[in-house]
Each structure stands twice: as structure tokens, then as C-alpha cells.
C-alpha positions in Angstrom: -108.7 5.0 93.5 -108.4 4.3 89.8 -110.9 1.5 89.1 -108.4 -0.2 86.7 -105.7 -0.2 89.4 -108.3 -1.4 92.0 -109.2 -4.4 89.8 -105.6 -5.3 89.2 -104.9 -5.1 92.9 -107.9 -7.4 93.6 -106.6 -9.9 91.1 -103.1 -9.8 92.6 -104.5 -10.6 96.1 -106.6 -13.4 94.7 -103.6 -15.0 93.0 -101.6 -14.7 96.2 -104.4 -16.5 98.0 -104.5 -19.3 95.4 -100.8 -19.7 95.6 -101.1 -20.5 99.3 -104.1 -22.9 99.0 -102.5 -26.3 99.3 -105.8 -28.1 99.1 -106.5 -26.4 95.8 -103.1 -27.4 94.6 -103.7 -31.1 95.4 -107.0 -31.1 93.6 -105.3 -29.5 90.6 -102.5 -32.1 90.6 -105.0 -34.9 90.7 -107.0 -33.4 87.8 -103.9 -32.8 85.8 -102.7 -36.3 86.1 -106.1 -37.7 85.1 -106.2 -35.3 82.1 -102.7 -36.4 80.9 -103.9 -40.0 80.9 -106.5 -38.9 78.3 -104.0 -36.9 76.2 -106.0 -33.8 77.0 -103.6 -31.3 75.6 -103.5 -33.0 72.2 -107.1 -32.0 71.4 -106.7 -28.3 70.8 -105.8 -26.3 67.7 -104.7 -22.7 67.1 -105.9 -21.2 63.8 -106.2 -24.7 62.4 -102.9 -26.3 63.6 -102.6 -28.7 66.5 -100.9 -26.8 69.4 -100.5 -29.6 72.0 -100.7 -27.3 75.0 -103.1 -26.7 77.8 -105.4 -23.7 77.2 -104.2 -22.0 80.4 -100.6 -21.9 79.2 -101.7 -20.5 75.9 -103.5 -17.7 77.7 -100.3 -17.1 79.8 -98.2 -16.9 76.7 -100.7 -14.4 75.2 -100.3 -12.2 78.2 -96.6 -12.3 78.2 -96.3 -11.6 74.5 -98.8 -8.7 74.7 -97.0 -7.2 77.6 -93.4 -7.6 76.5 -93.9 -7.1 72.7 -91.0 -9.2 71.5 -89.7 -8.6 68.0 -88.3 -12.2 68.0 -89.7 -15.4 69.5 -87.4 -18.4 69.4 -89.0 -21.8 69.9 -87.3 -25.2 70.2 -89.6 -28.0 69.3 -92.1 -27.6 66.4 -94.2 -30.8 66.2 -97.4 -29.9 64.3 -96.6 -26.1 64.3 -99.5 -24.8 66.3 -97.2 -23.0 68.8 -95.3 -21.3 65.9 -98.7 -20.2 64.4 -99.8 -19.0 67.8 -96.7 -16.9 68.3 -96.8 -15.5 64.8 -100.5 -14.6 65.2 -99.7 -12.6 68.3 -96.9 -10.8 66.6 -99.3 -10.1 63.7 -101.7 -8.5 66.2 -98.9 -6.4 67.7 -98.0 -5.1 64.2 -94.4 -4.3 63.2 -91.9 -6.8 61.8 -91.8 -9.4 64.5 -90.5 -12.9 63.6 -90.8 -16.4 65.0 -87.9 -18.8 64.7 -88.6 -22.5 65.2 -86.0 -25.2 65.6 -86.6 -29.0 65.5 -84.4 -32.0 64.9 -87.0 -33.5 62.6 -89.6 -31.4 60.9 -92.0 -33.9 59.4 -92.8 -33.2 55.7 -96.5 -33.2 56.2 -96.2 -30.7 59.1 -93.8 -28.5 57.2 -96.3 -28.3 54.2 -99.2 -27.3 56.5 -97.1 -24.6 58.3 -95.7 -23.2 55.0 -99.1 -22.7 53.5 -100.6 -21.1 56.6 -101.3 -17.3 56.4 -99.0 -16.7 59.4 -96.0 -18.4 57.8 -95.0 -15.0 56.5 -93.6 -14.3 60.0 -92.0 -17.8 60.5 -88.6 -19.2 59.8 -87.8 -22.9 60.6 -84.4 -24.6 61.1 -84.0 -28.3 61.1 -81.4 -29.7 63.4 -80.6 -30.3 67.1 -81.4 -27.2 69.2 -78.0 -27.6 70.9 -75.9 -28.2 67.7 -73.2 -25.6 67.3 -74.2 -24.9 63.7 -77.8 -24.3 64.7 -76.8 -22.0 67.6 -74.7 -19.9 65.2 -77.7 -19.5 62.9 -80.0 -18.6 65.8 -77.5 -16.0 67.1 -77.2 -14.4 63.7 -81.0 -14.3 63.3 -81.3 -12.6 66.7 -78.8 -9.8 65.9 -80.3 -6.4 66.1 -83.5 -7.5 67.8 -84.6 -5.3 70.7 -86.9 -7.7 72.6 -86.3 -11.5 72.4 -88.4 -14.3 74.0 -87.4 -17.9 74.1 -89.6 -21.0 74.5 -88.0 -24.4 75.2 -90.1 -27.4 74.3 -87.9 -30.0 72.6 -86.4 -33.1 74.4 -87.2 -33.0 78.1 -84.2 -34.6 79.7 -82.3 -32.7 82.4 -79.0 -32.5 80.5 -80.6 -31.4 77.2 -82.8 -28.7 78.7 -79.9 -27.4 80.9 -77.7 -27.1 77.8 -80.6 -25.3 76.0 -80.9 -22.9 78.9 -77.2 -22.2 78.9 -77.1 -21.7 75.1 -80.3 -19.7 74.6 -80.6 -17.6 77.8 -78.0 -15.0 76.6 -80.4 -14.2 73.7 -83.3 -13.2 76.0 -83.5 -9.5 76.6 -84.2 -7.8 80.0 -87.9 -7.8 80.8 -88.7 -10.7 78.6 -89.2 -14.4 79.3 -87.4 -17.7 78.9 -90.3 -20.3 79.1 -89.4 -23.9 79.9 -92.3 -26.2 79.1 -93.1 -29.6 80.6 -91.4 -29.0 84.0 -94.6 -30.8 85.2 -92.8 -34.1 84.5 -91.2 -33.8 88.0 -94.7 -34.2 89.5 -96.0 -37.0 87.4 -96.0 -40.7 88.4 -92.6 -42.3 87.9 -94.0 -44.9 85.5 -95.8 -42.3 83.3 -93.1 -42.0 80.7 -91.9 -45.6 80.1 -90.8 -45.0 76.6 -89.2 -41.5 77.1 -85.7 -40.6 78.3 -87.1 -38.3 81.1 -88.8 -38.9 84.4 -89.1 -37.4 87.9 -85.6 -36.3 88.9 -84.5 -36.0 85.3 -86.5 -33.4 83.4 -87.0 -29.7 82.6 -87.9 -28.8 86.3 -84.6 -30.2 87.6 -82.8 -28.3 84.8 -84.5 -25.0 85.6 -83.6 -25.2 89.3 -79.9 -26.0 88.5 -79.9 -23.1 86.0 -81.4 -20.6 88.4 -78.7 -21.3 90.9 -76.1 -20.6 88.3 -77.6 -17.7 86.4 -78.7 -14.5 88.2 -80.2 -12.9 85.2 -83.4 -14.9 85.6 -86.0 -15.4 88.3 -89.0 -17.7 88.5 -92.2 -15.7 88.0 -94.2 -17.7 90.5 -97.5 -15.7 90.2 -98.0 -17.0 86.7 -98.2 -20.7 87.8 -100.1 -19.7 90.9 -102.7 -18.0 88.7 -102.9 -20.8 86.2 -102.8 -23.8 88.5 -103.4 -26.0 85.5 -100.0 -25.7 83.7 -97.3 -27.8 82.1 -94.8 -25.3 83.3 -94.7 -25.0 87.1 -91.5 -22.9 87.9 -91.0 -22.8 84.1 -91.8 -19.1 83.5 -88.5 -17.4 83.9 -88.3 -13.6 83.7 -85.0 -11.9 82.7 -84.3 -9.2 85.2 -81.0 -7.8 84.1 -78.9 -7.2 80.9 
């Protein structure tokens, strides 16, 4: 047997085993909750900019981008810009003319300045406004025209209604074989009092939005092996693969 195929098959079996290990899952859940209390994800940078993600999810994104080779990555939520820089750097490695489009309701001036002077800004365009505003959606749709492979990452406000609307608005832009990634679905599994100052909580968050969306939209399926492999992830059931045109 081809040794590369043999290794891939061994990894697939290992991931399937991990996915069924409930004891491992419980340990991961306990570790994740403890890490969140320490703001663990805030401590990492990508090429100099804070990325505010768990390293495992960064690796998963890298695998997806390398495999699907998008020529456009759309991201809602910019914050410090680390994720935009990450996506742009991956497209730079792929070569070609790939672009990153970032949308945020409030792009802080100090963050905008740092993003704009970064070497990877040459592949980035930013739009300021609500990700669900009609004028923004029109601009995004125009930007996506003519693109052959489009990926979308949702990471703005995490309430059920907002994320569901984003899913409905942005999912038509995702091309077959690519991904619609919904971050922070993990809110569903956090303690009810963990977000006292935020308009989301267990029962009202990206996870609940994803599961309503999946019932209504047959173009996408949850890629369960990604979360099974990662275990430590902010996006359980949040990696959605587009399986039809």
C-alpha cells in the first residue's frame, strides 16, 4: 500500500476513535472552561497581530485554506486584525491573486493603522459597518463576483439571531467544496453565568444558529471530523462544508 495513503488512513482511524471517547471529551471540556477563565486565546499573535484564537483552530483553518485554495476569504469581525493577517498570509503562500475581505461594525483606529501598515495588507480590504446591513451585503456580493472559490468565516456578534442572519446572507457566496466557518459555537457548552455582560448565552448563540441553519439549508453539512480531531476548539459543529452548488 502507498505509505502516504497508509498514514492518512491511520490518522482517520485515530480521529474516529477520539470522536467516540467521551472520557476524553469531558477532560477537554473541563480544560477549555479553565483556559477561558484565564483568557487563554488572547495571548497569541500571528505575524505580529493579536489573533484571539486557540492554536488548534488556527491549524484547522490552515488545513482548510491549503486544501480548498480559496481566491476570496470573507471574515465578519476584525478586532485586532490577526485573523485577517493569517488568512492573507495563507493566500500569499498559495500564490495567485487571492483576497481577504474583513467586515466590522467598529474598526478601531489603532487597529486599522496596524493592519494597514502590515506587509500582508496588500491582500486585505476592510469594510466598516454591520455585517448584516443591506449596503454592506451589496458591497460584499459585488466583491465576490467572478471568484471561483470562496470561504466565509463568521466571528462578529454571537447571538442566535445575528449569526443566523449572517448564515442566511453569506452562505450563498460560499462555493461548493469550500467552508463556512462559524466561530464561538462553544458558547453553548460554557457555564450560563460566563457571559454576564454579553447578549449571548447557552441556548442563544452561534451553536443554536448553526443547528437551525443546517435544518433549513441542505447545501452544507457539519464536518464533524475536524472538531473530533481538534478537541480543543471554539467551533464545535462550526465547520460547515458546502457540498452542492
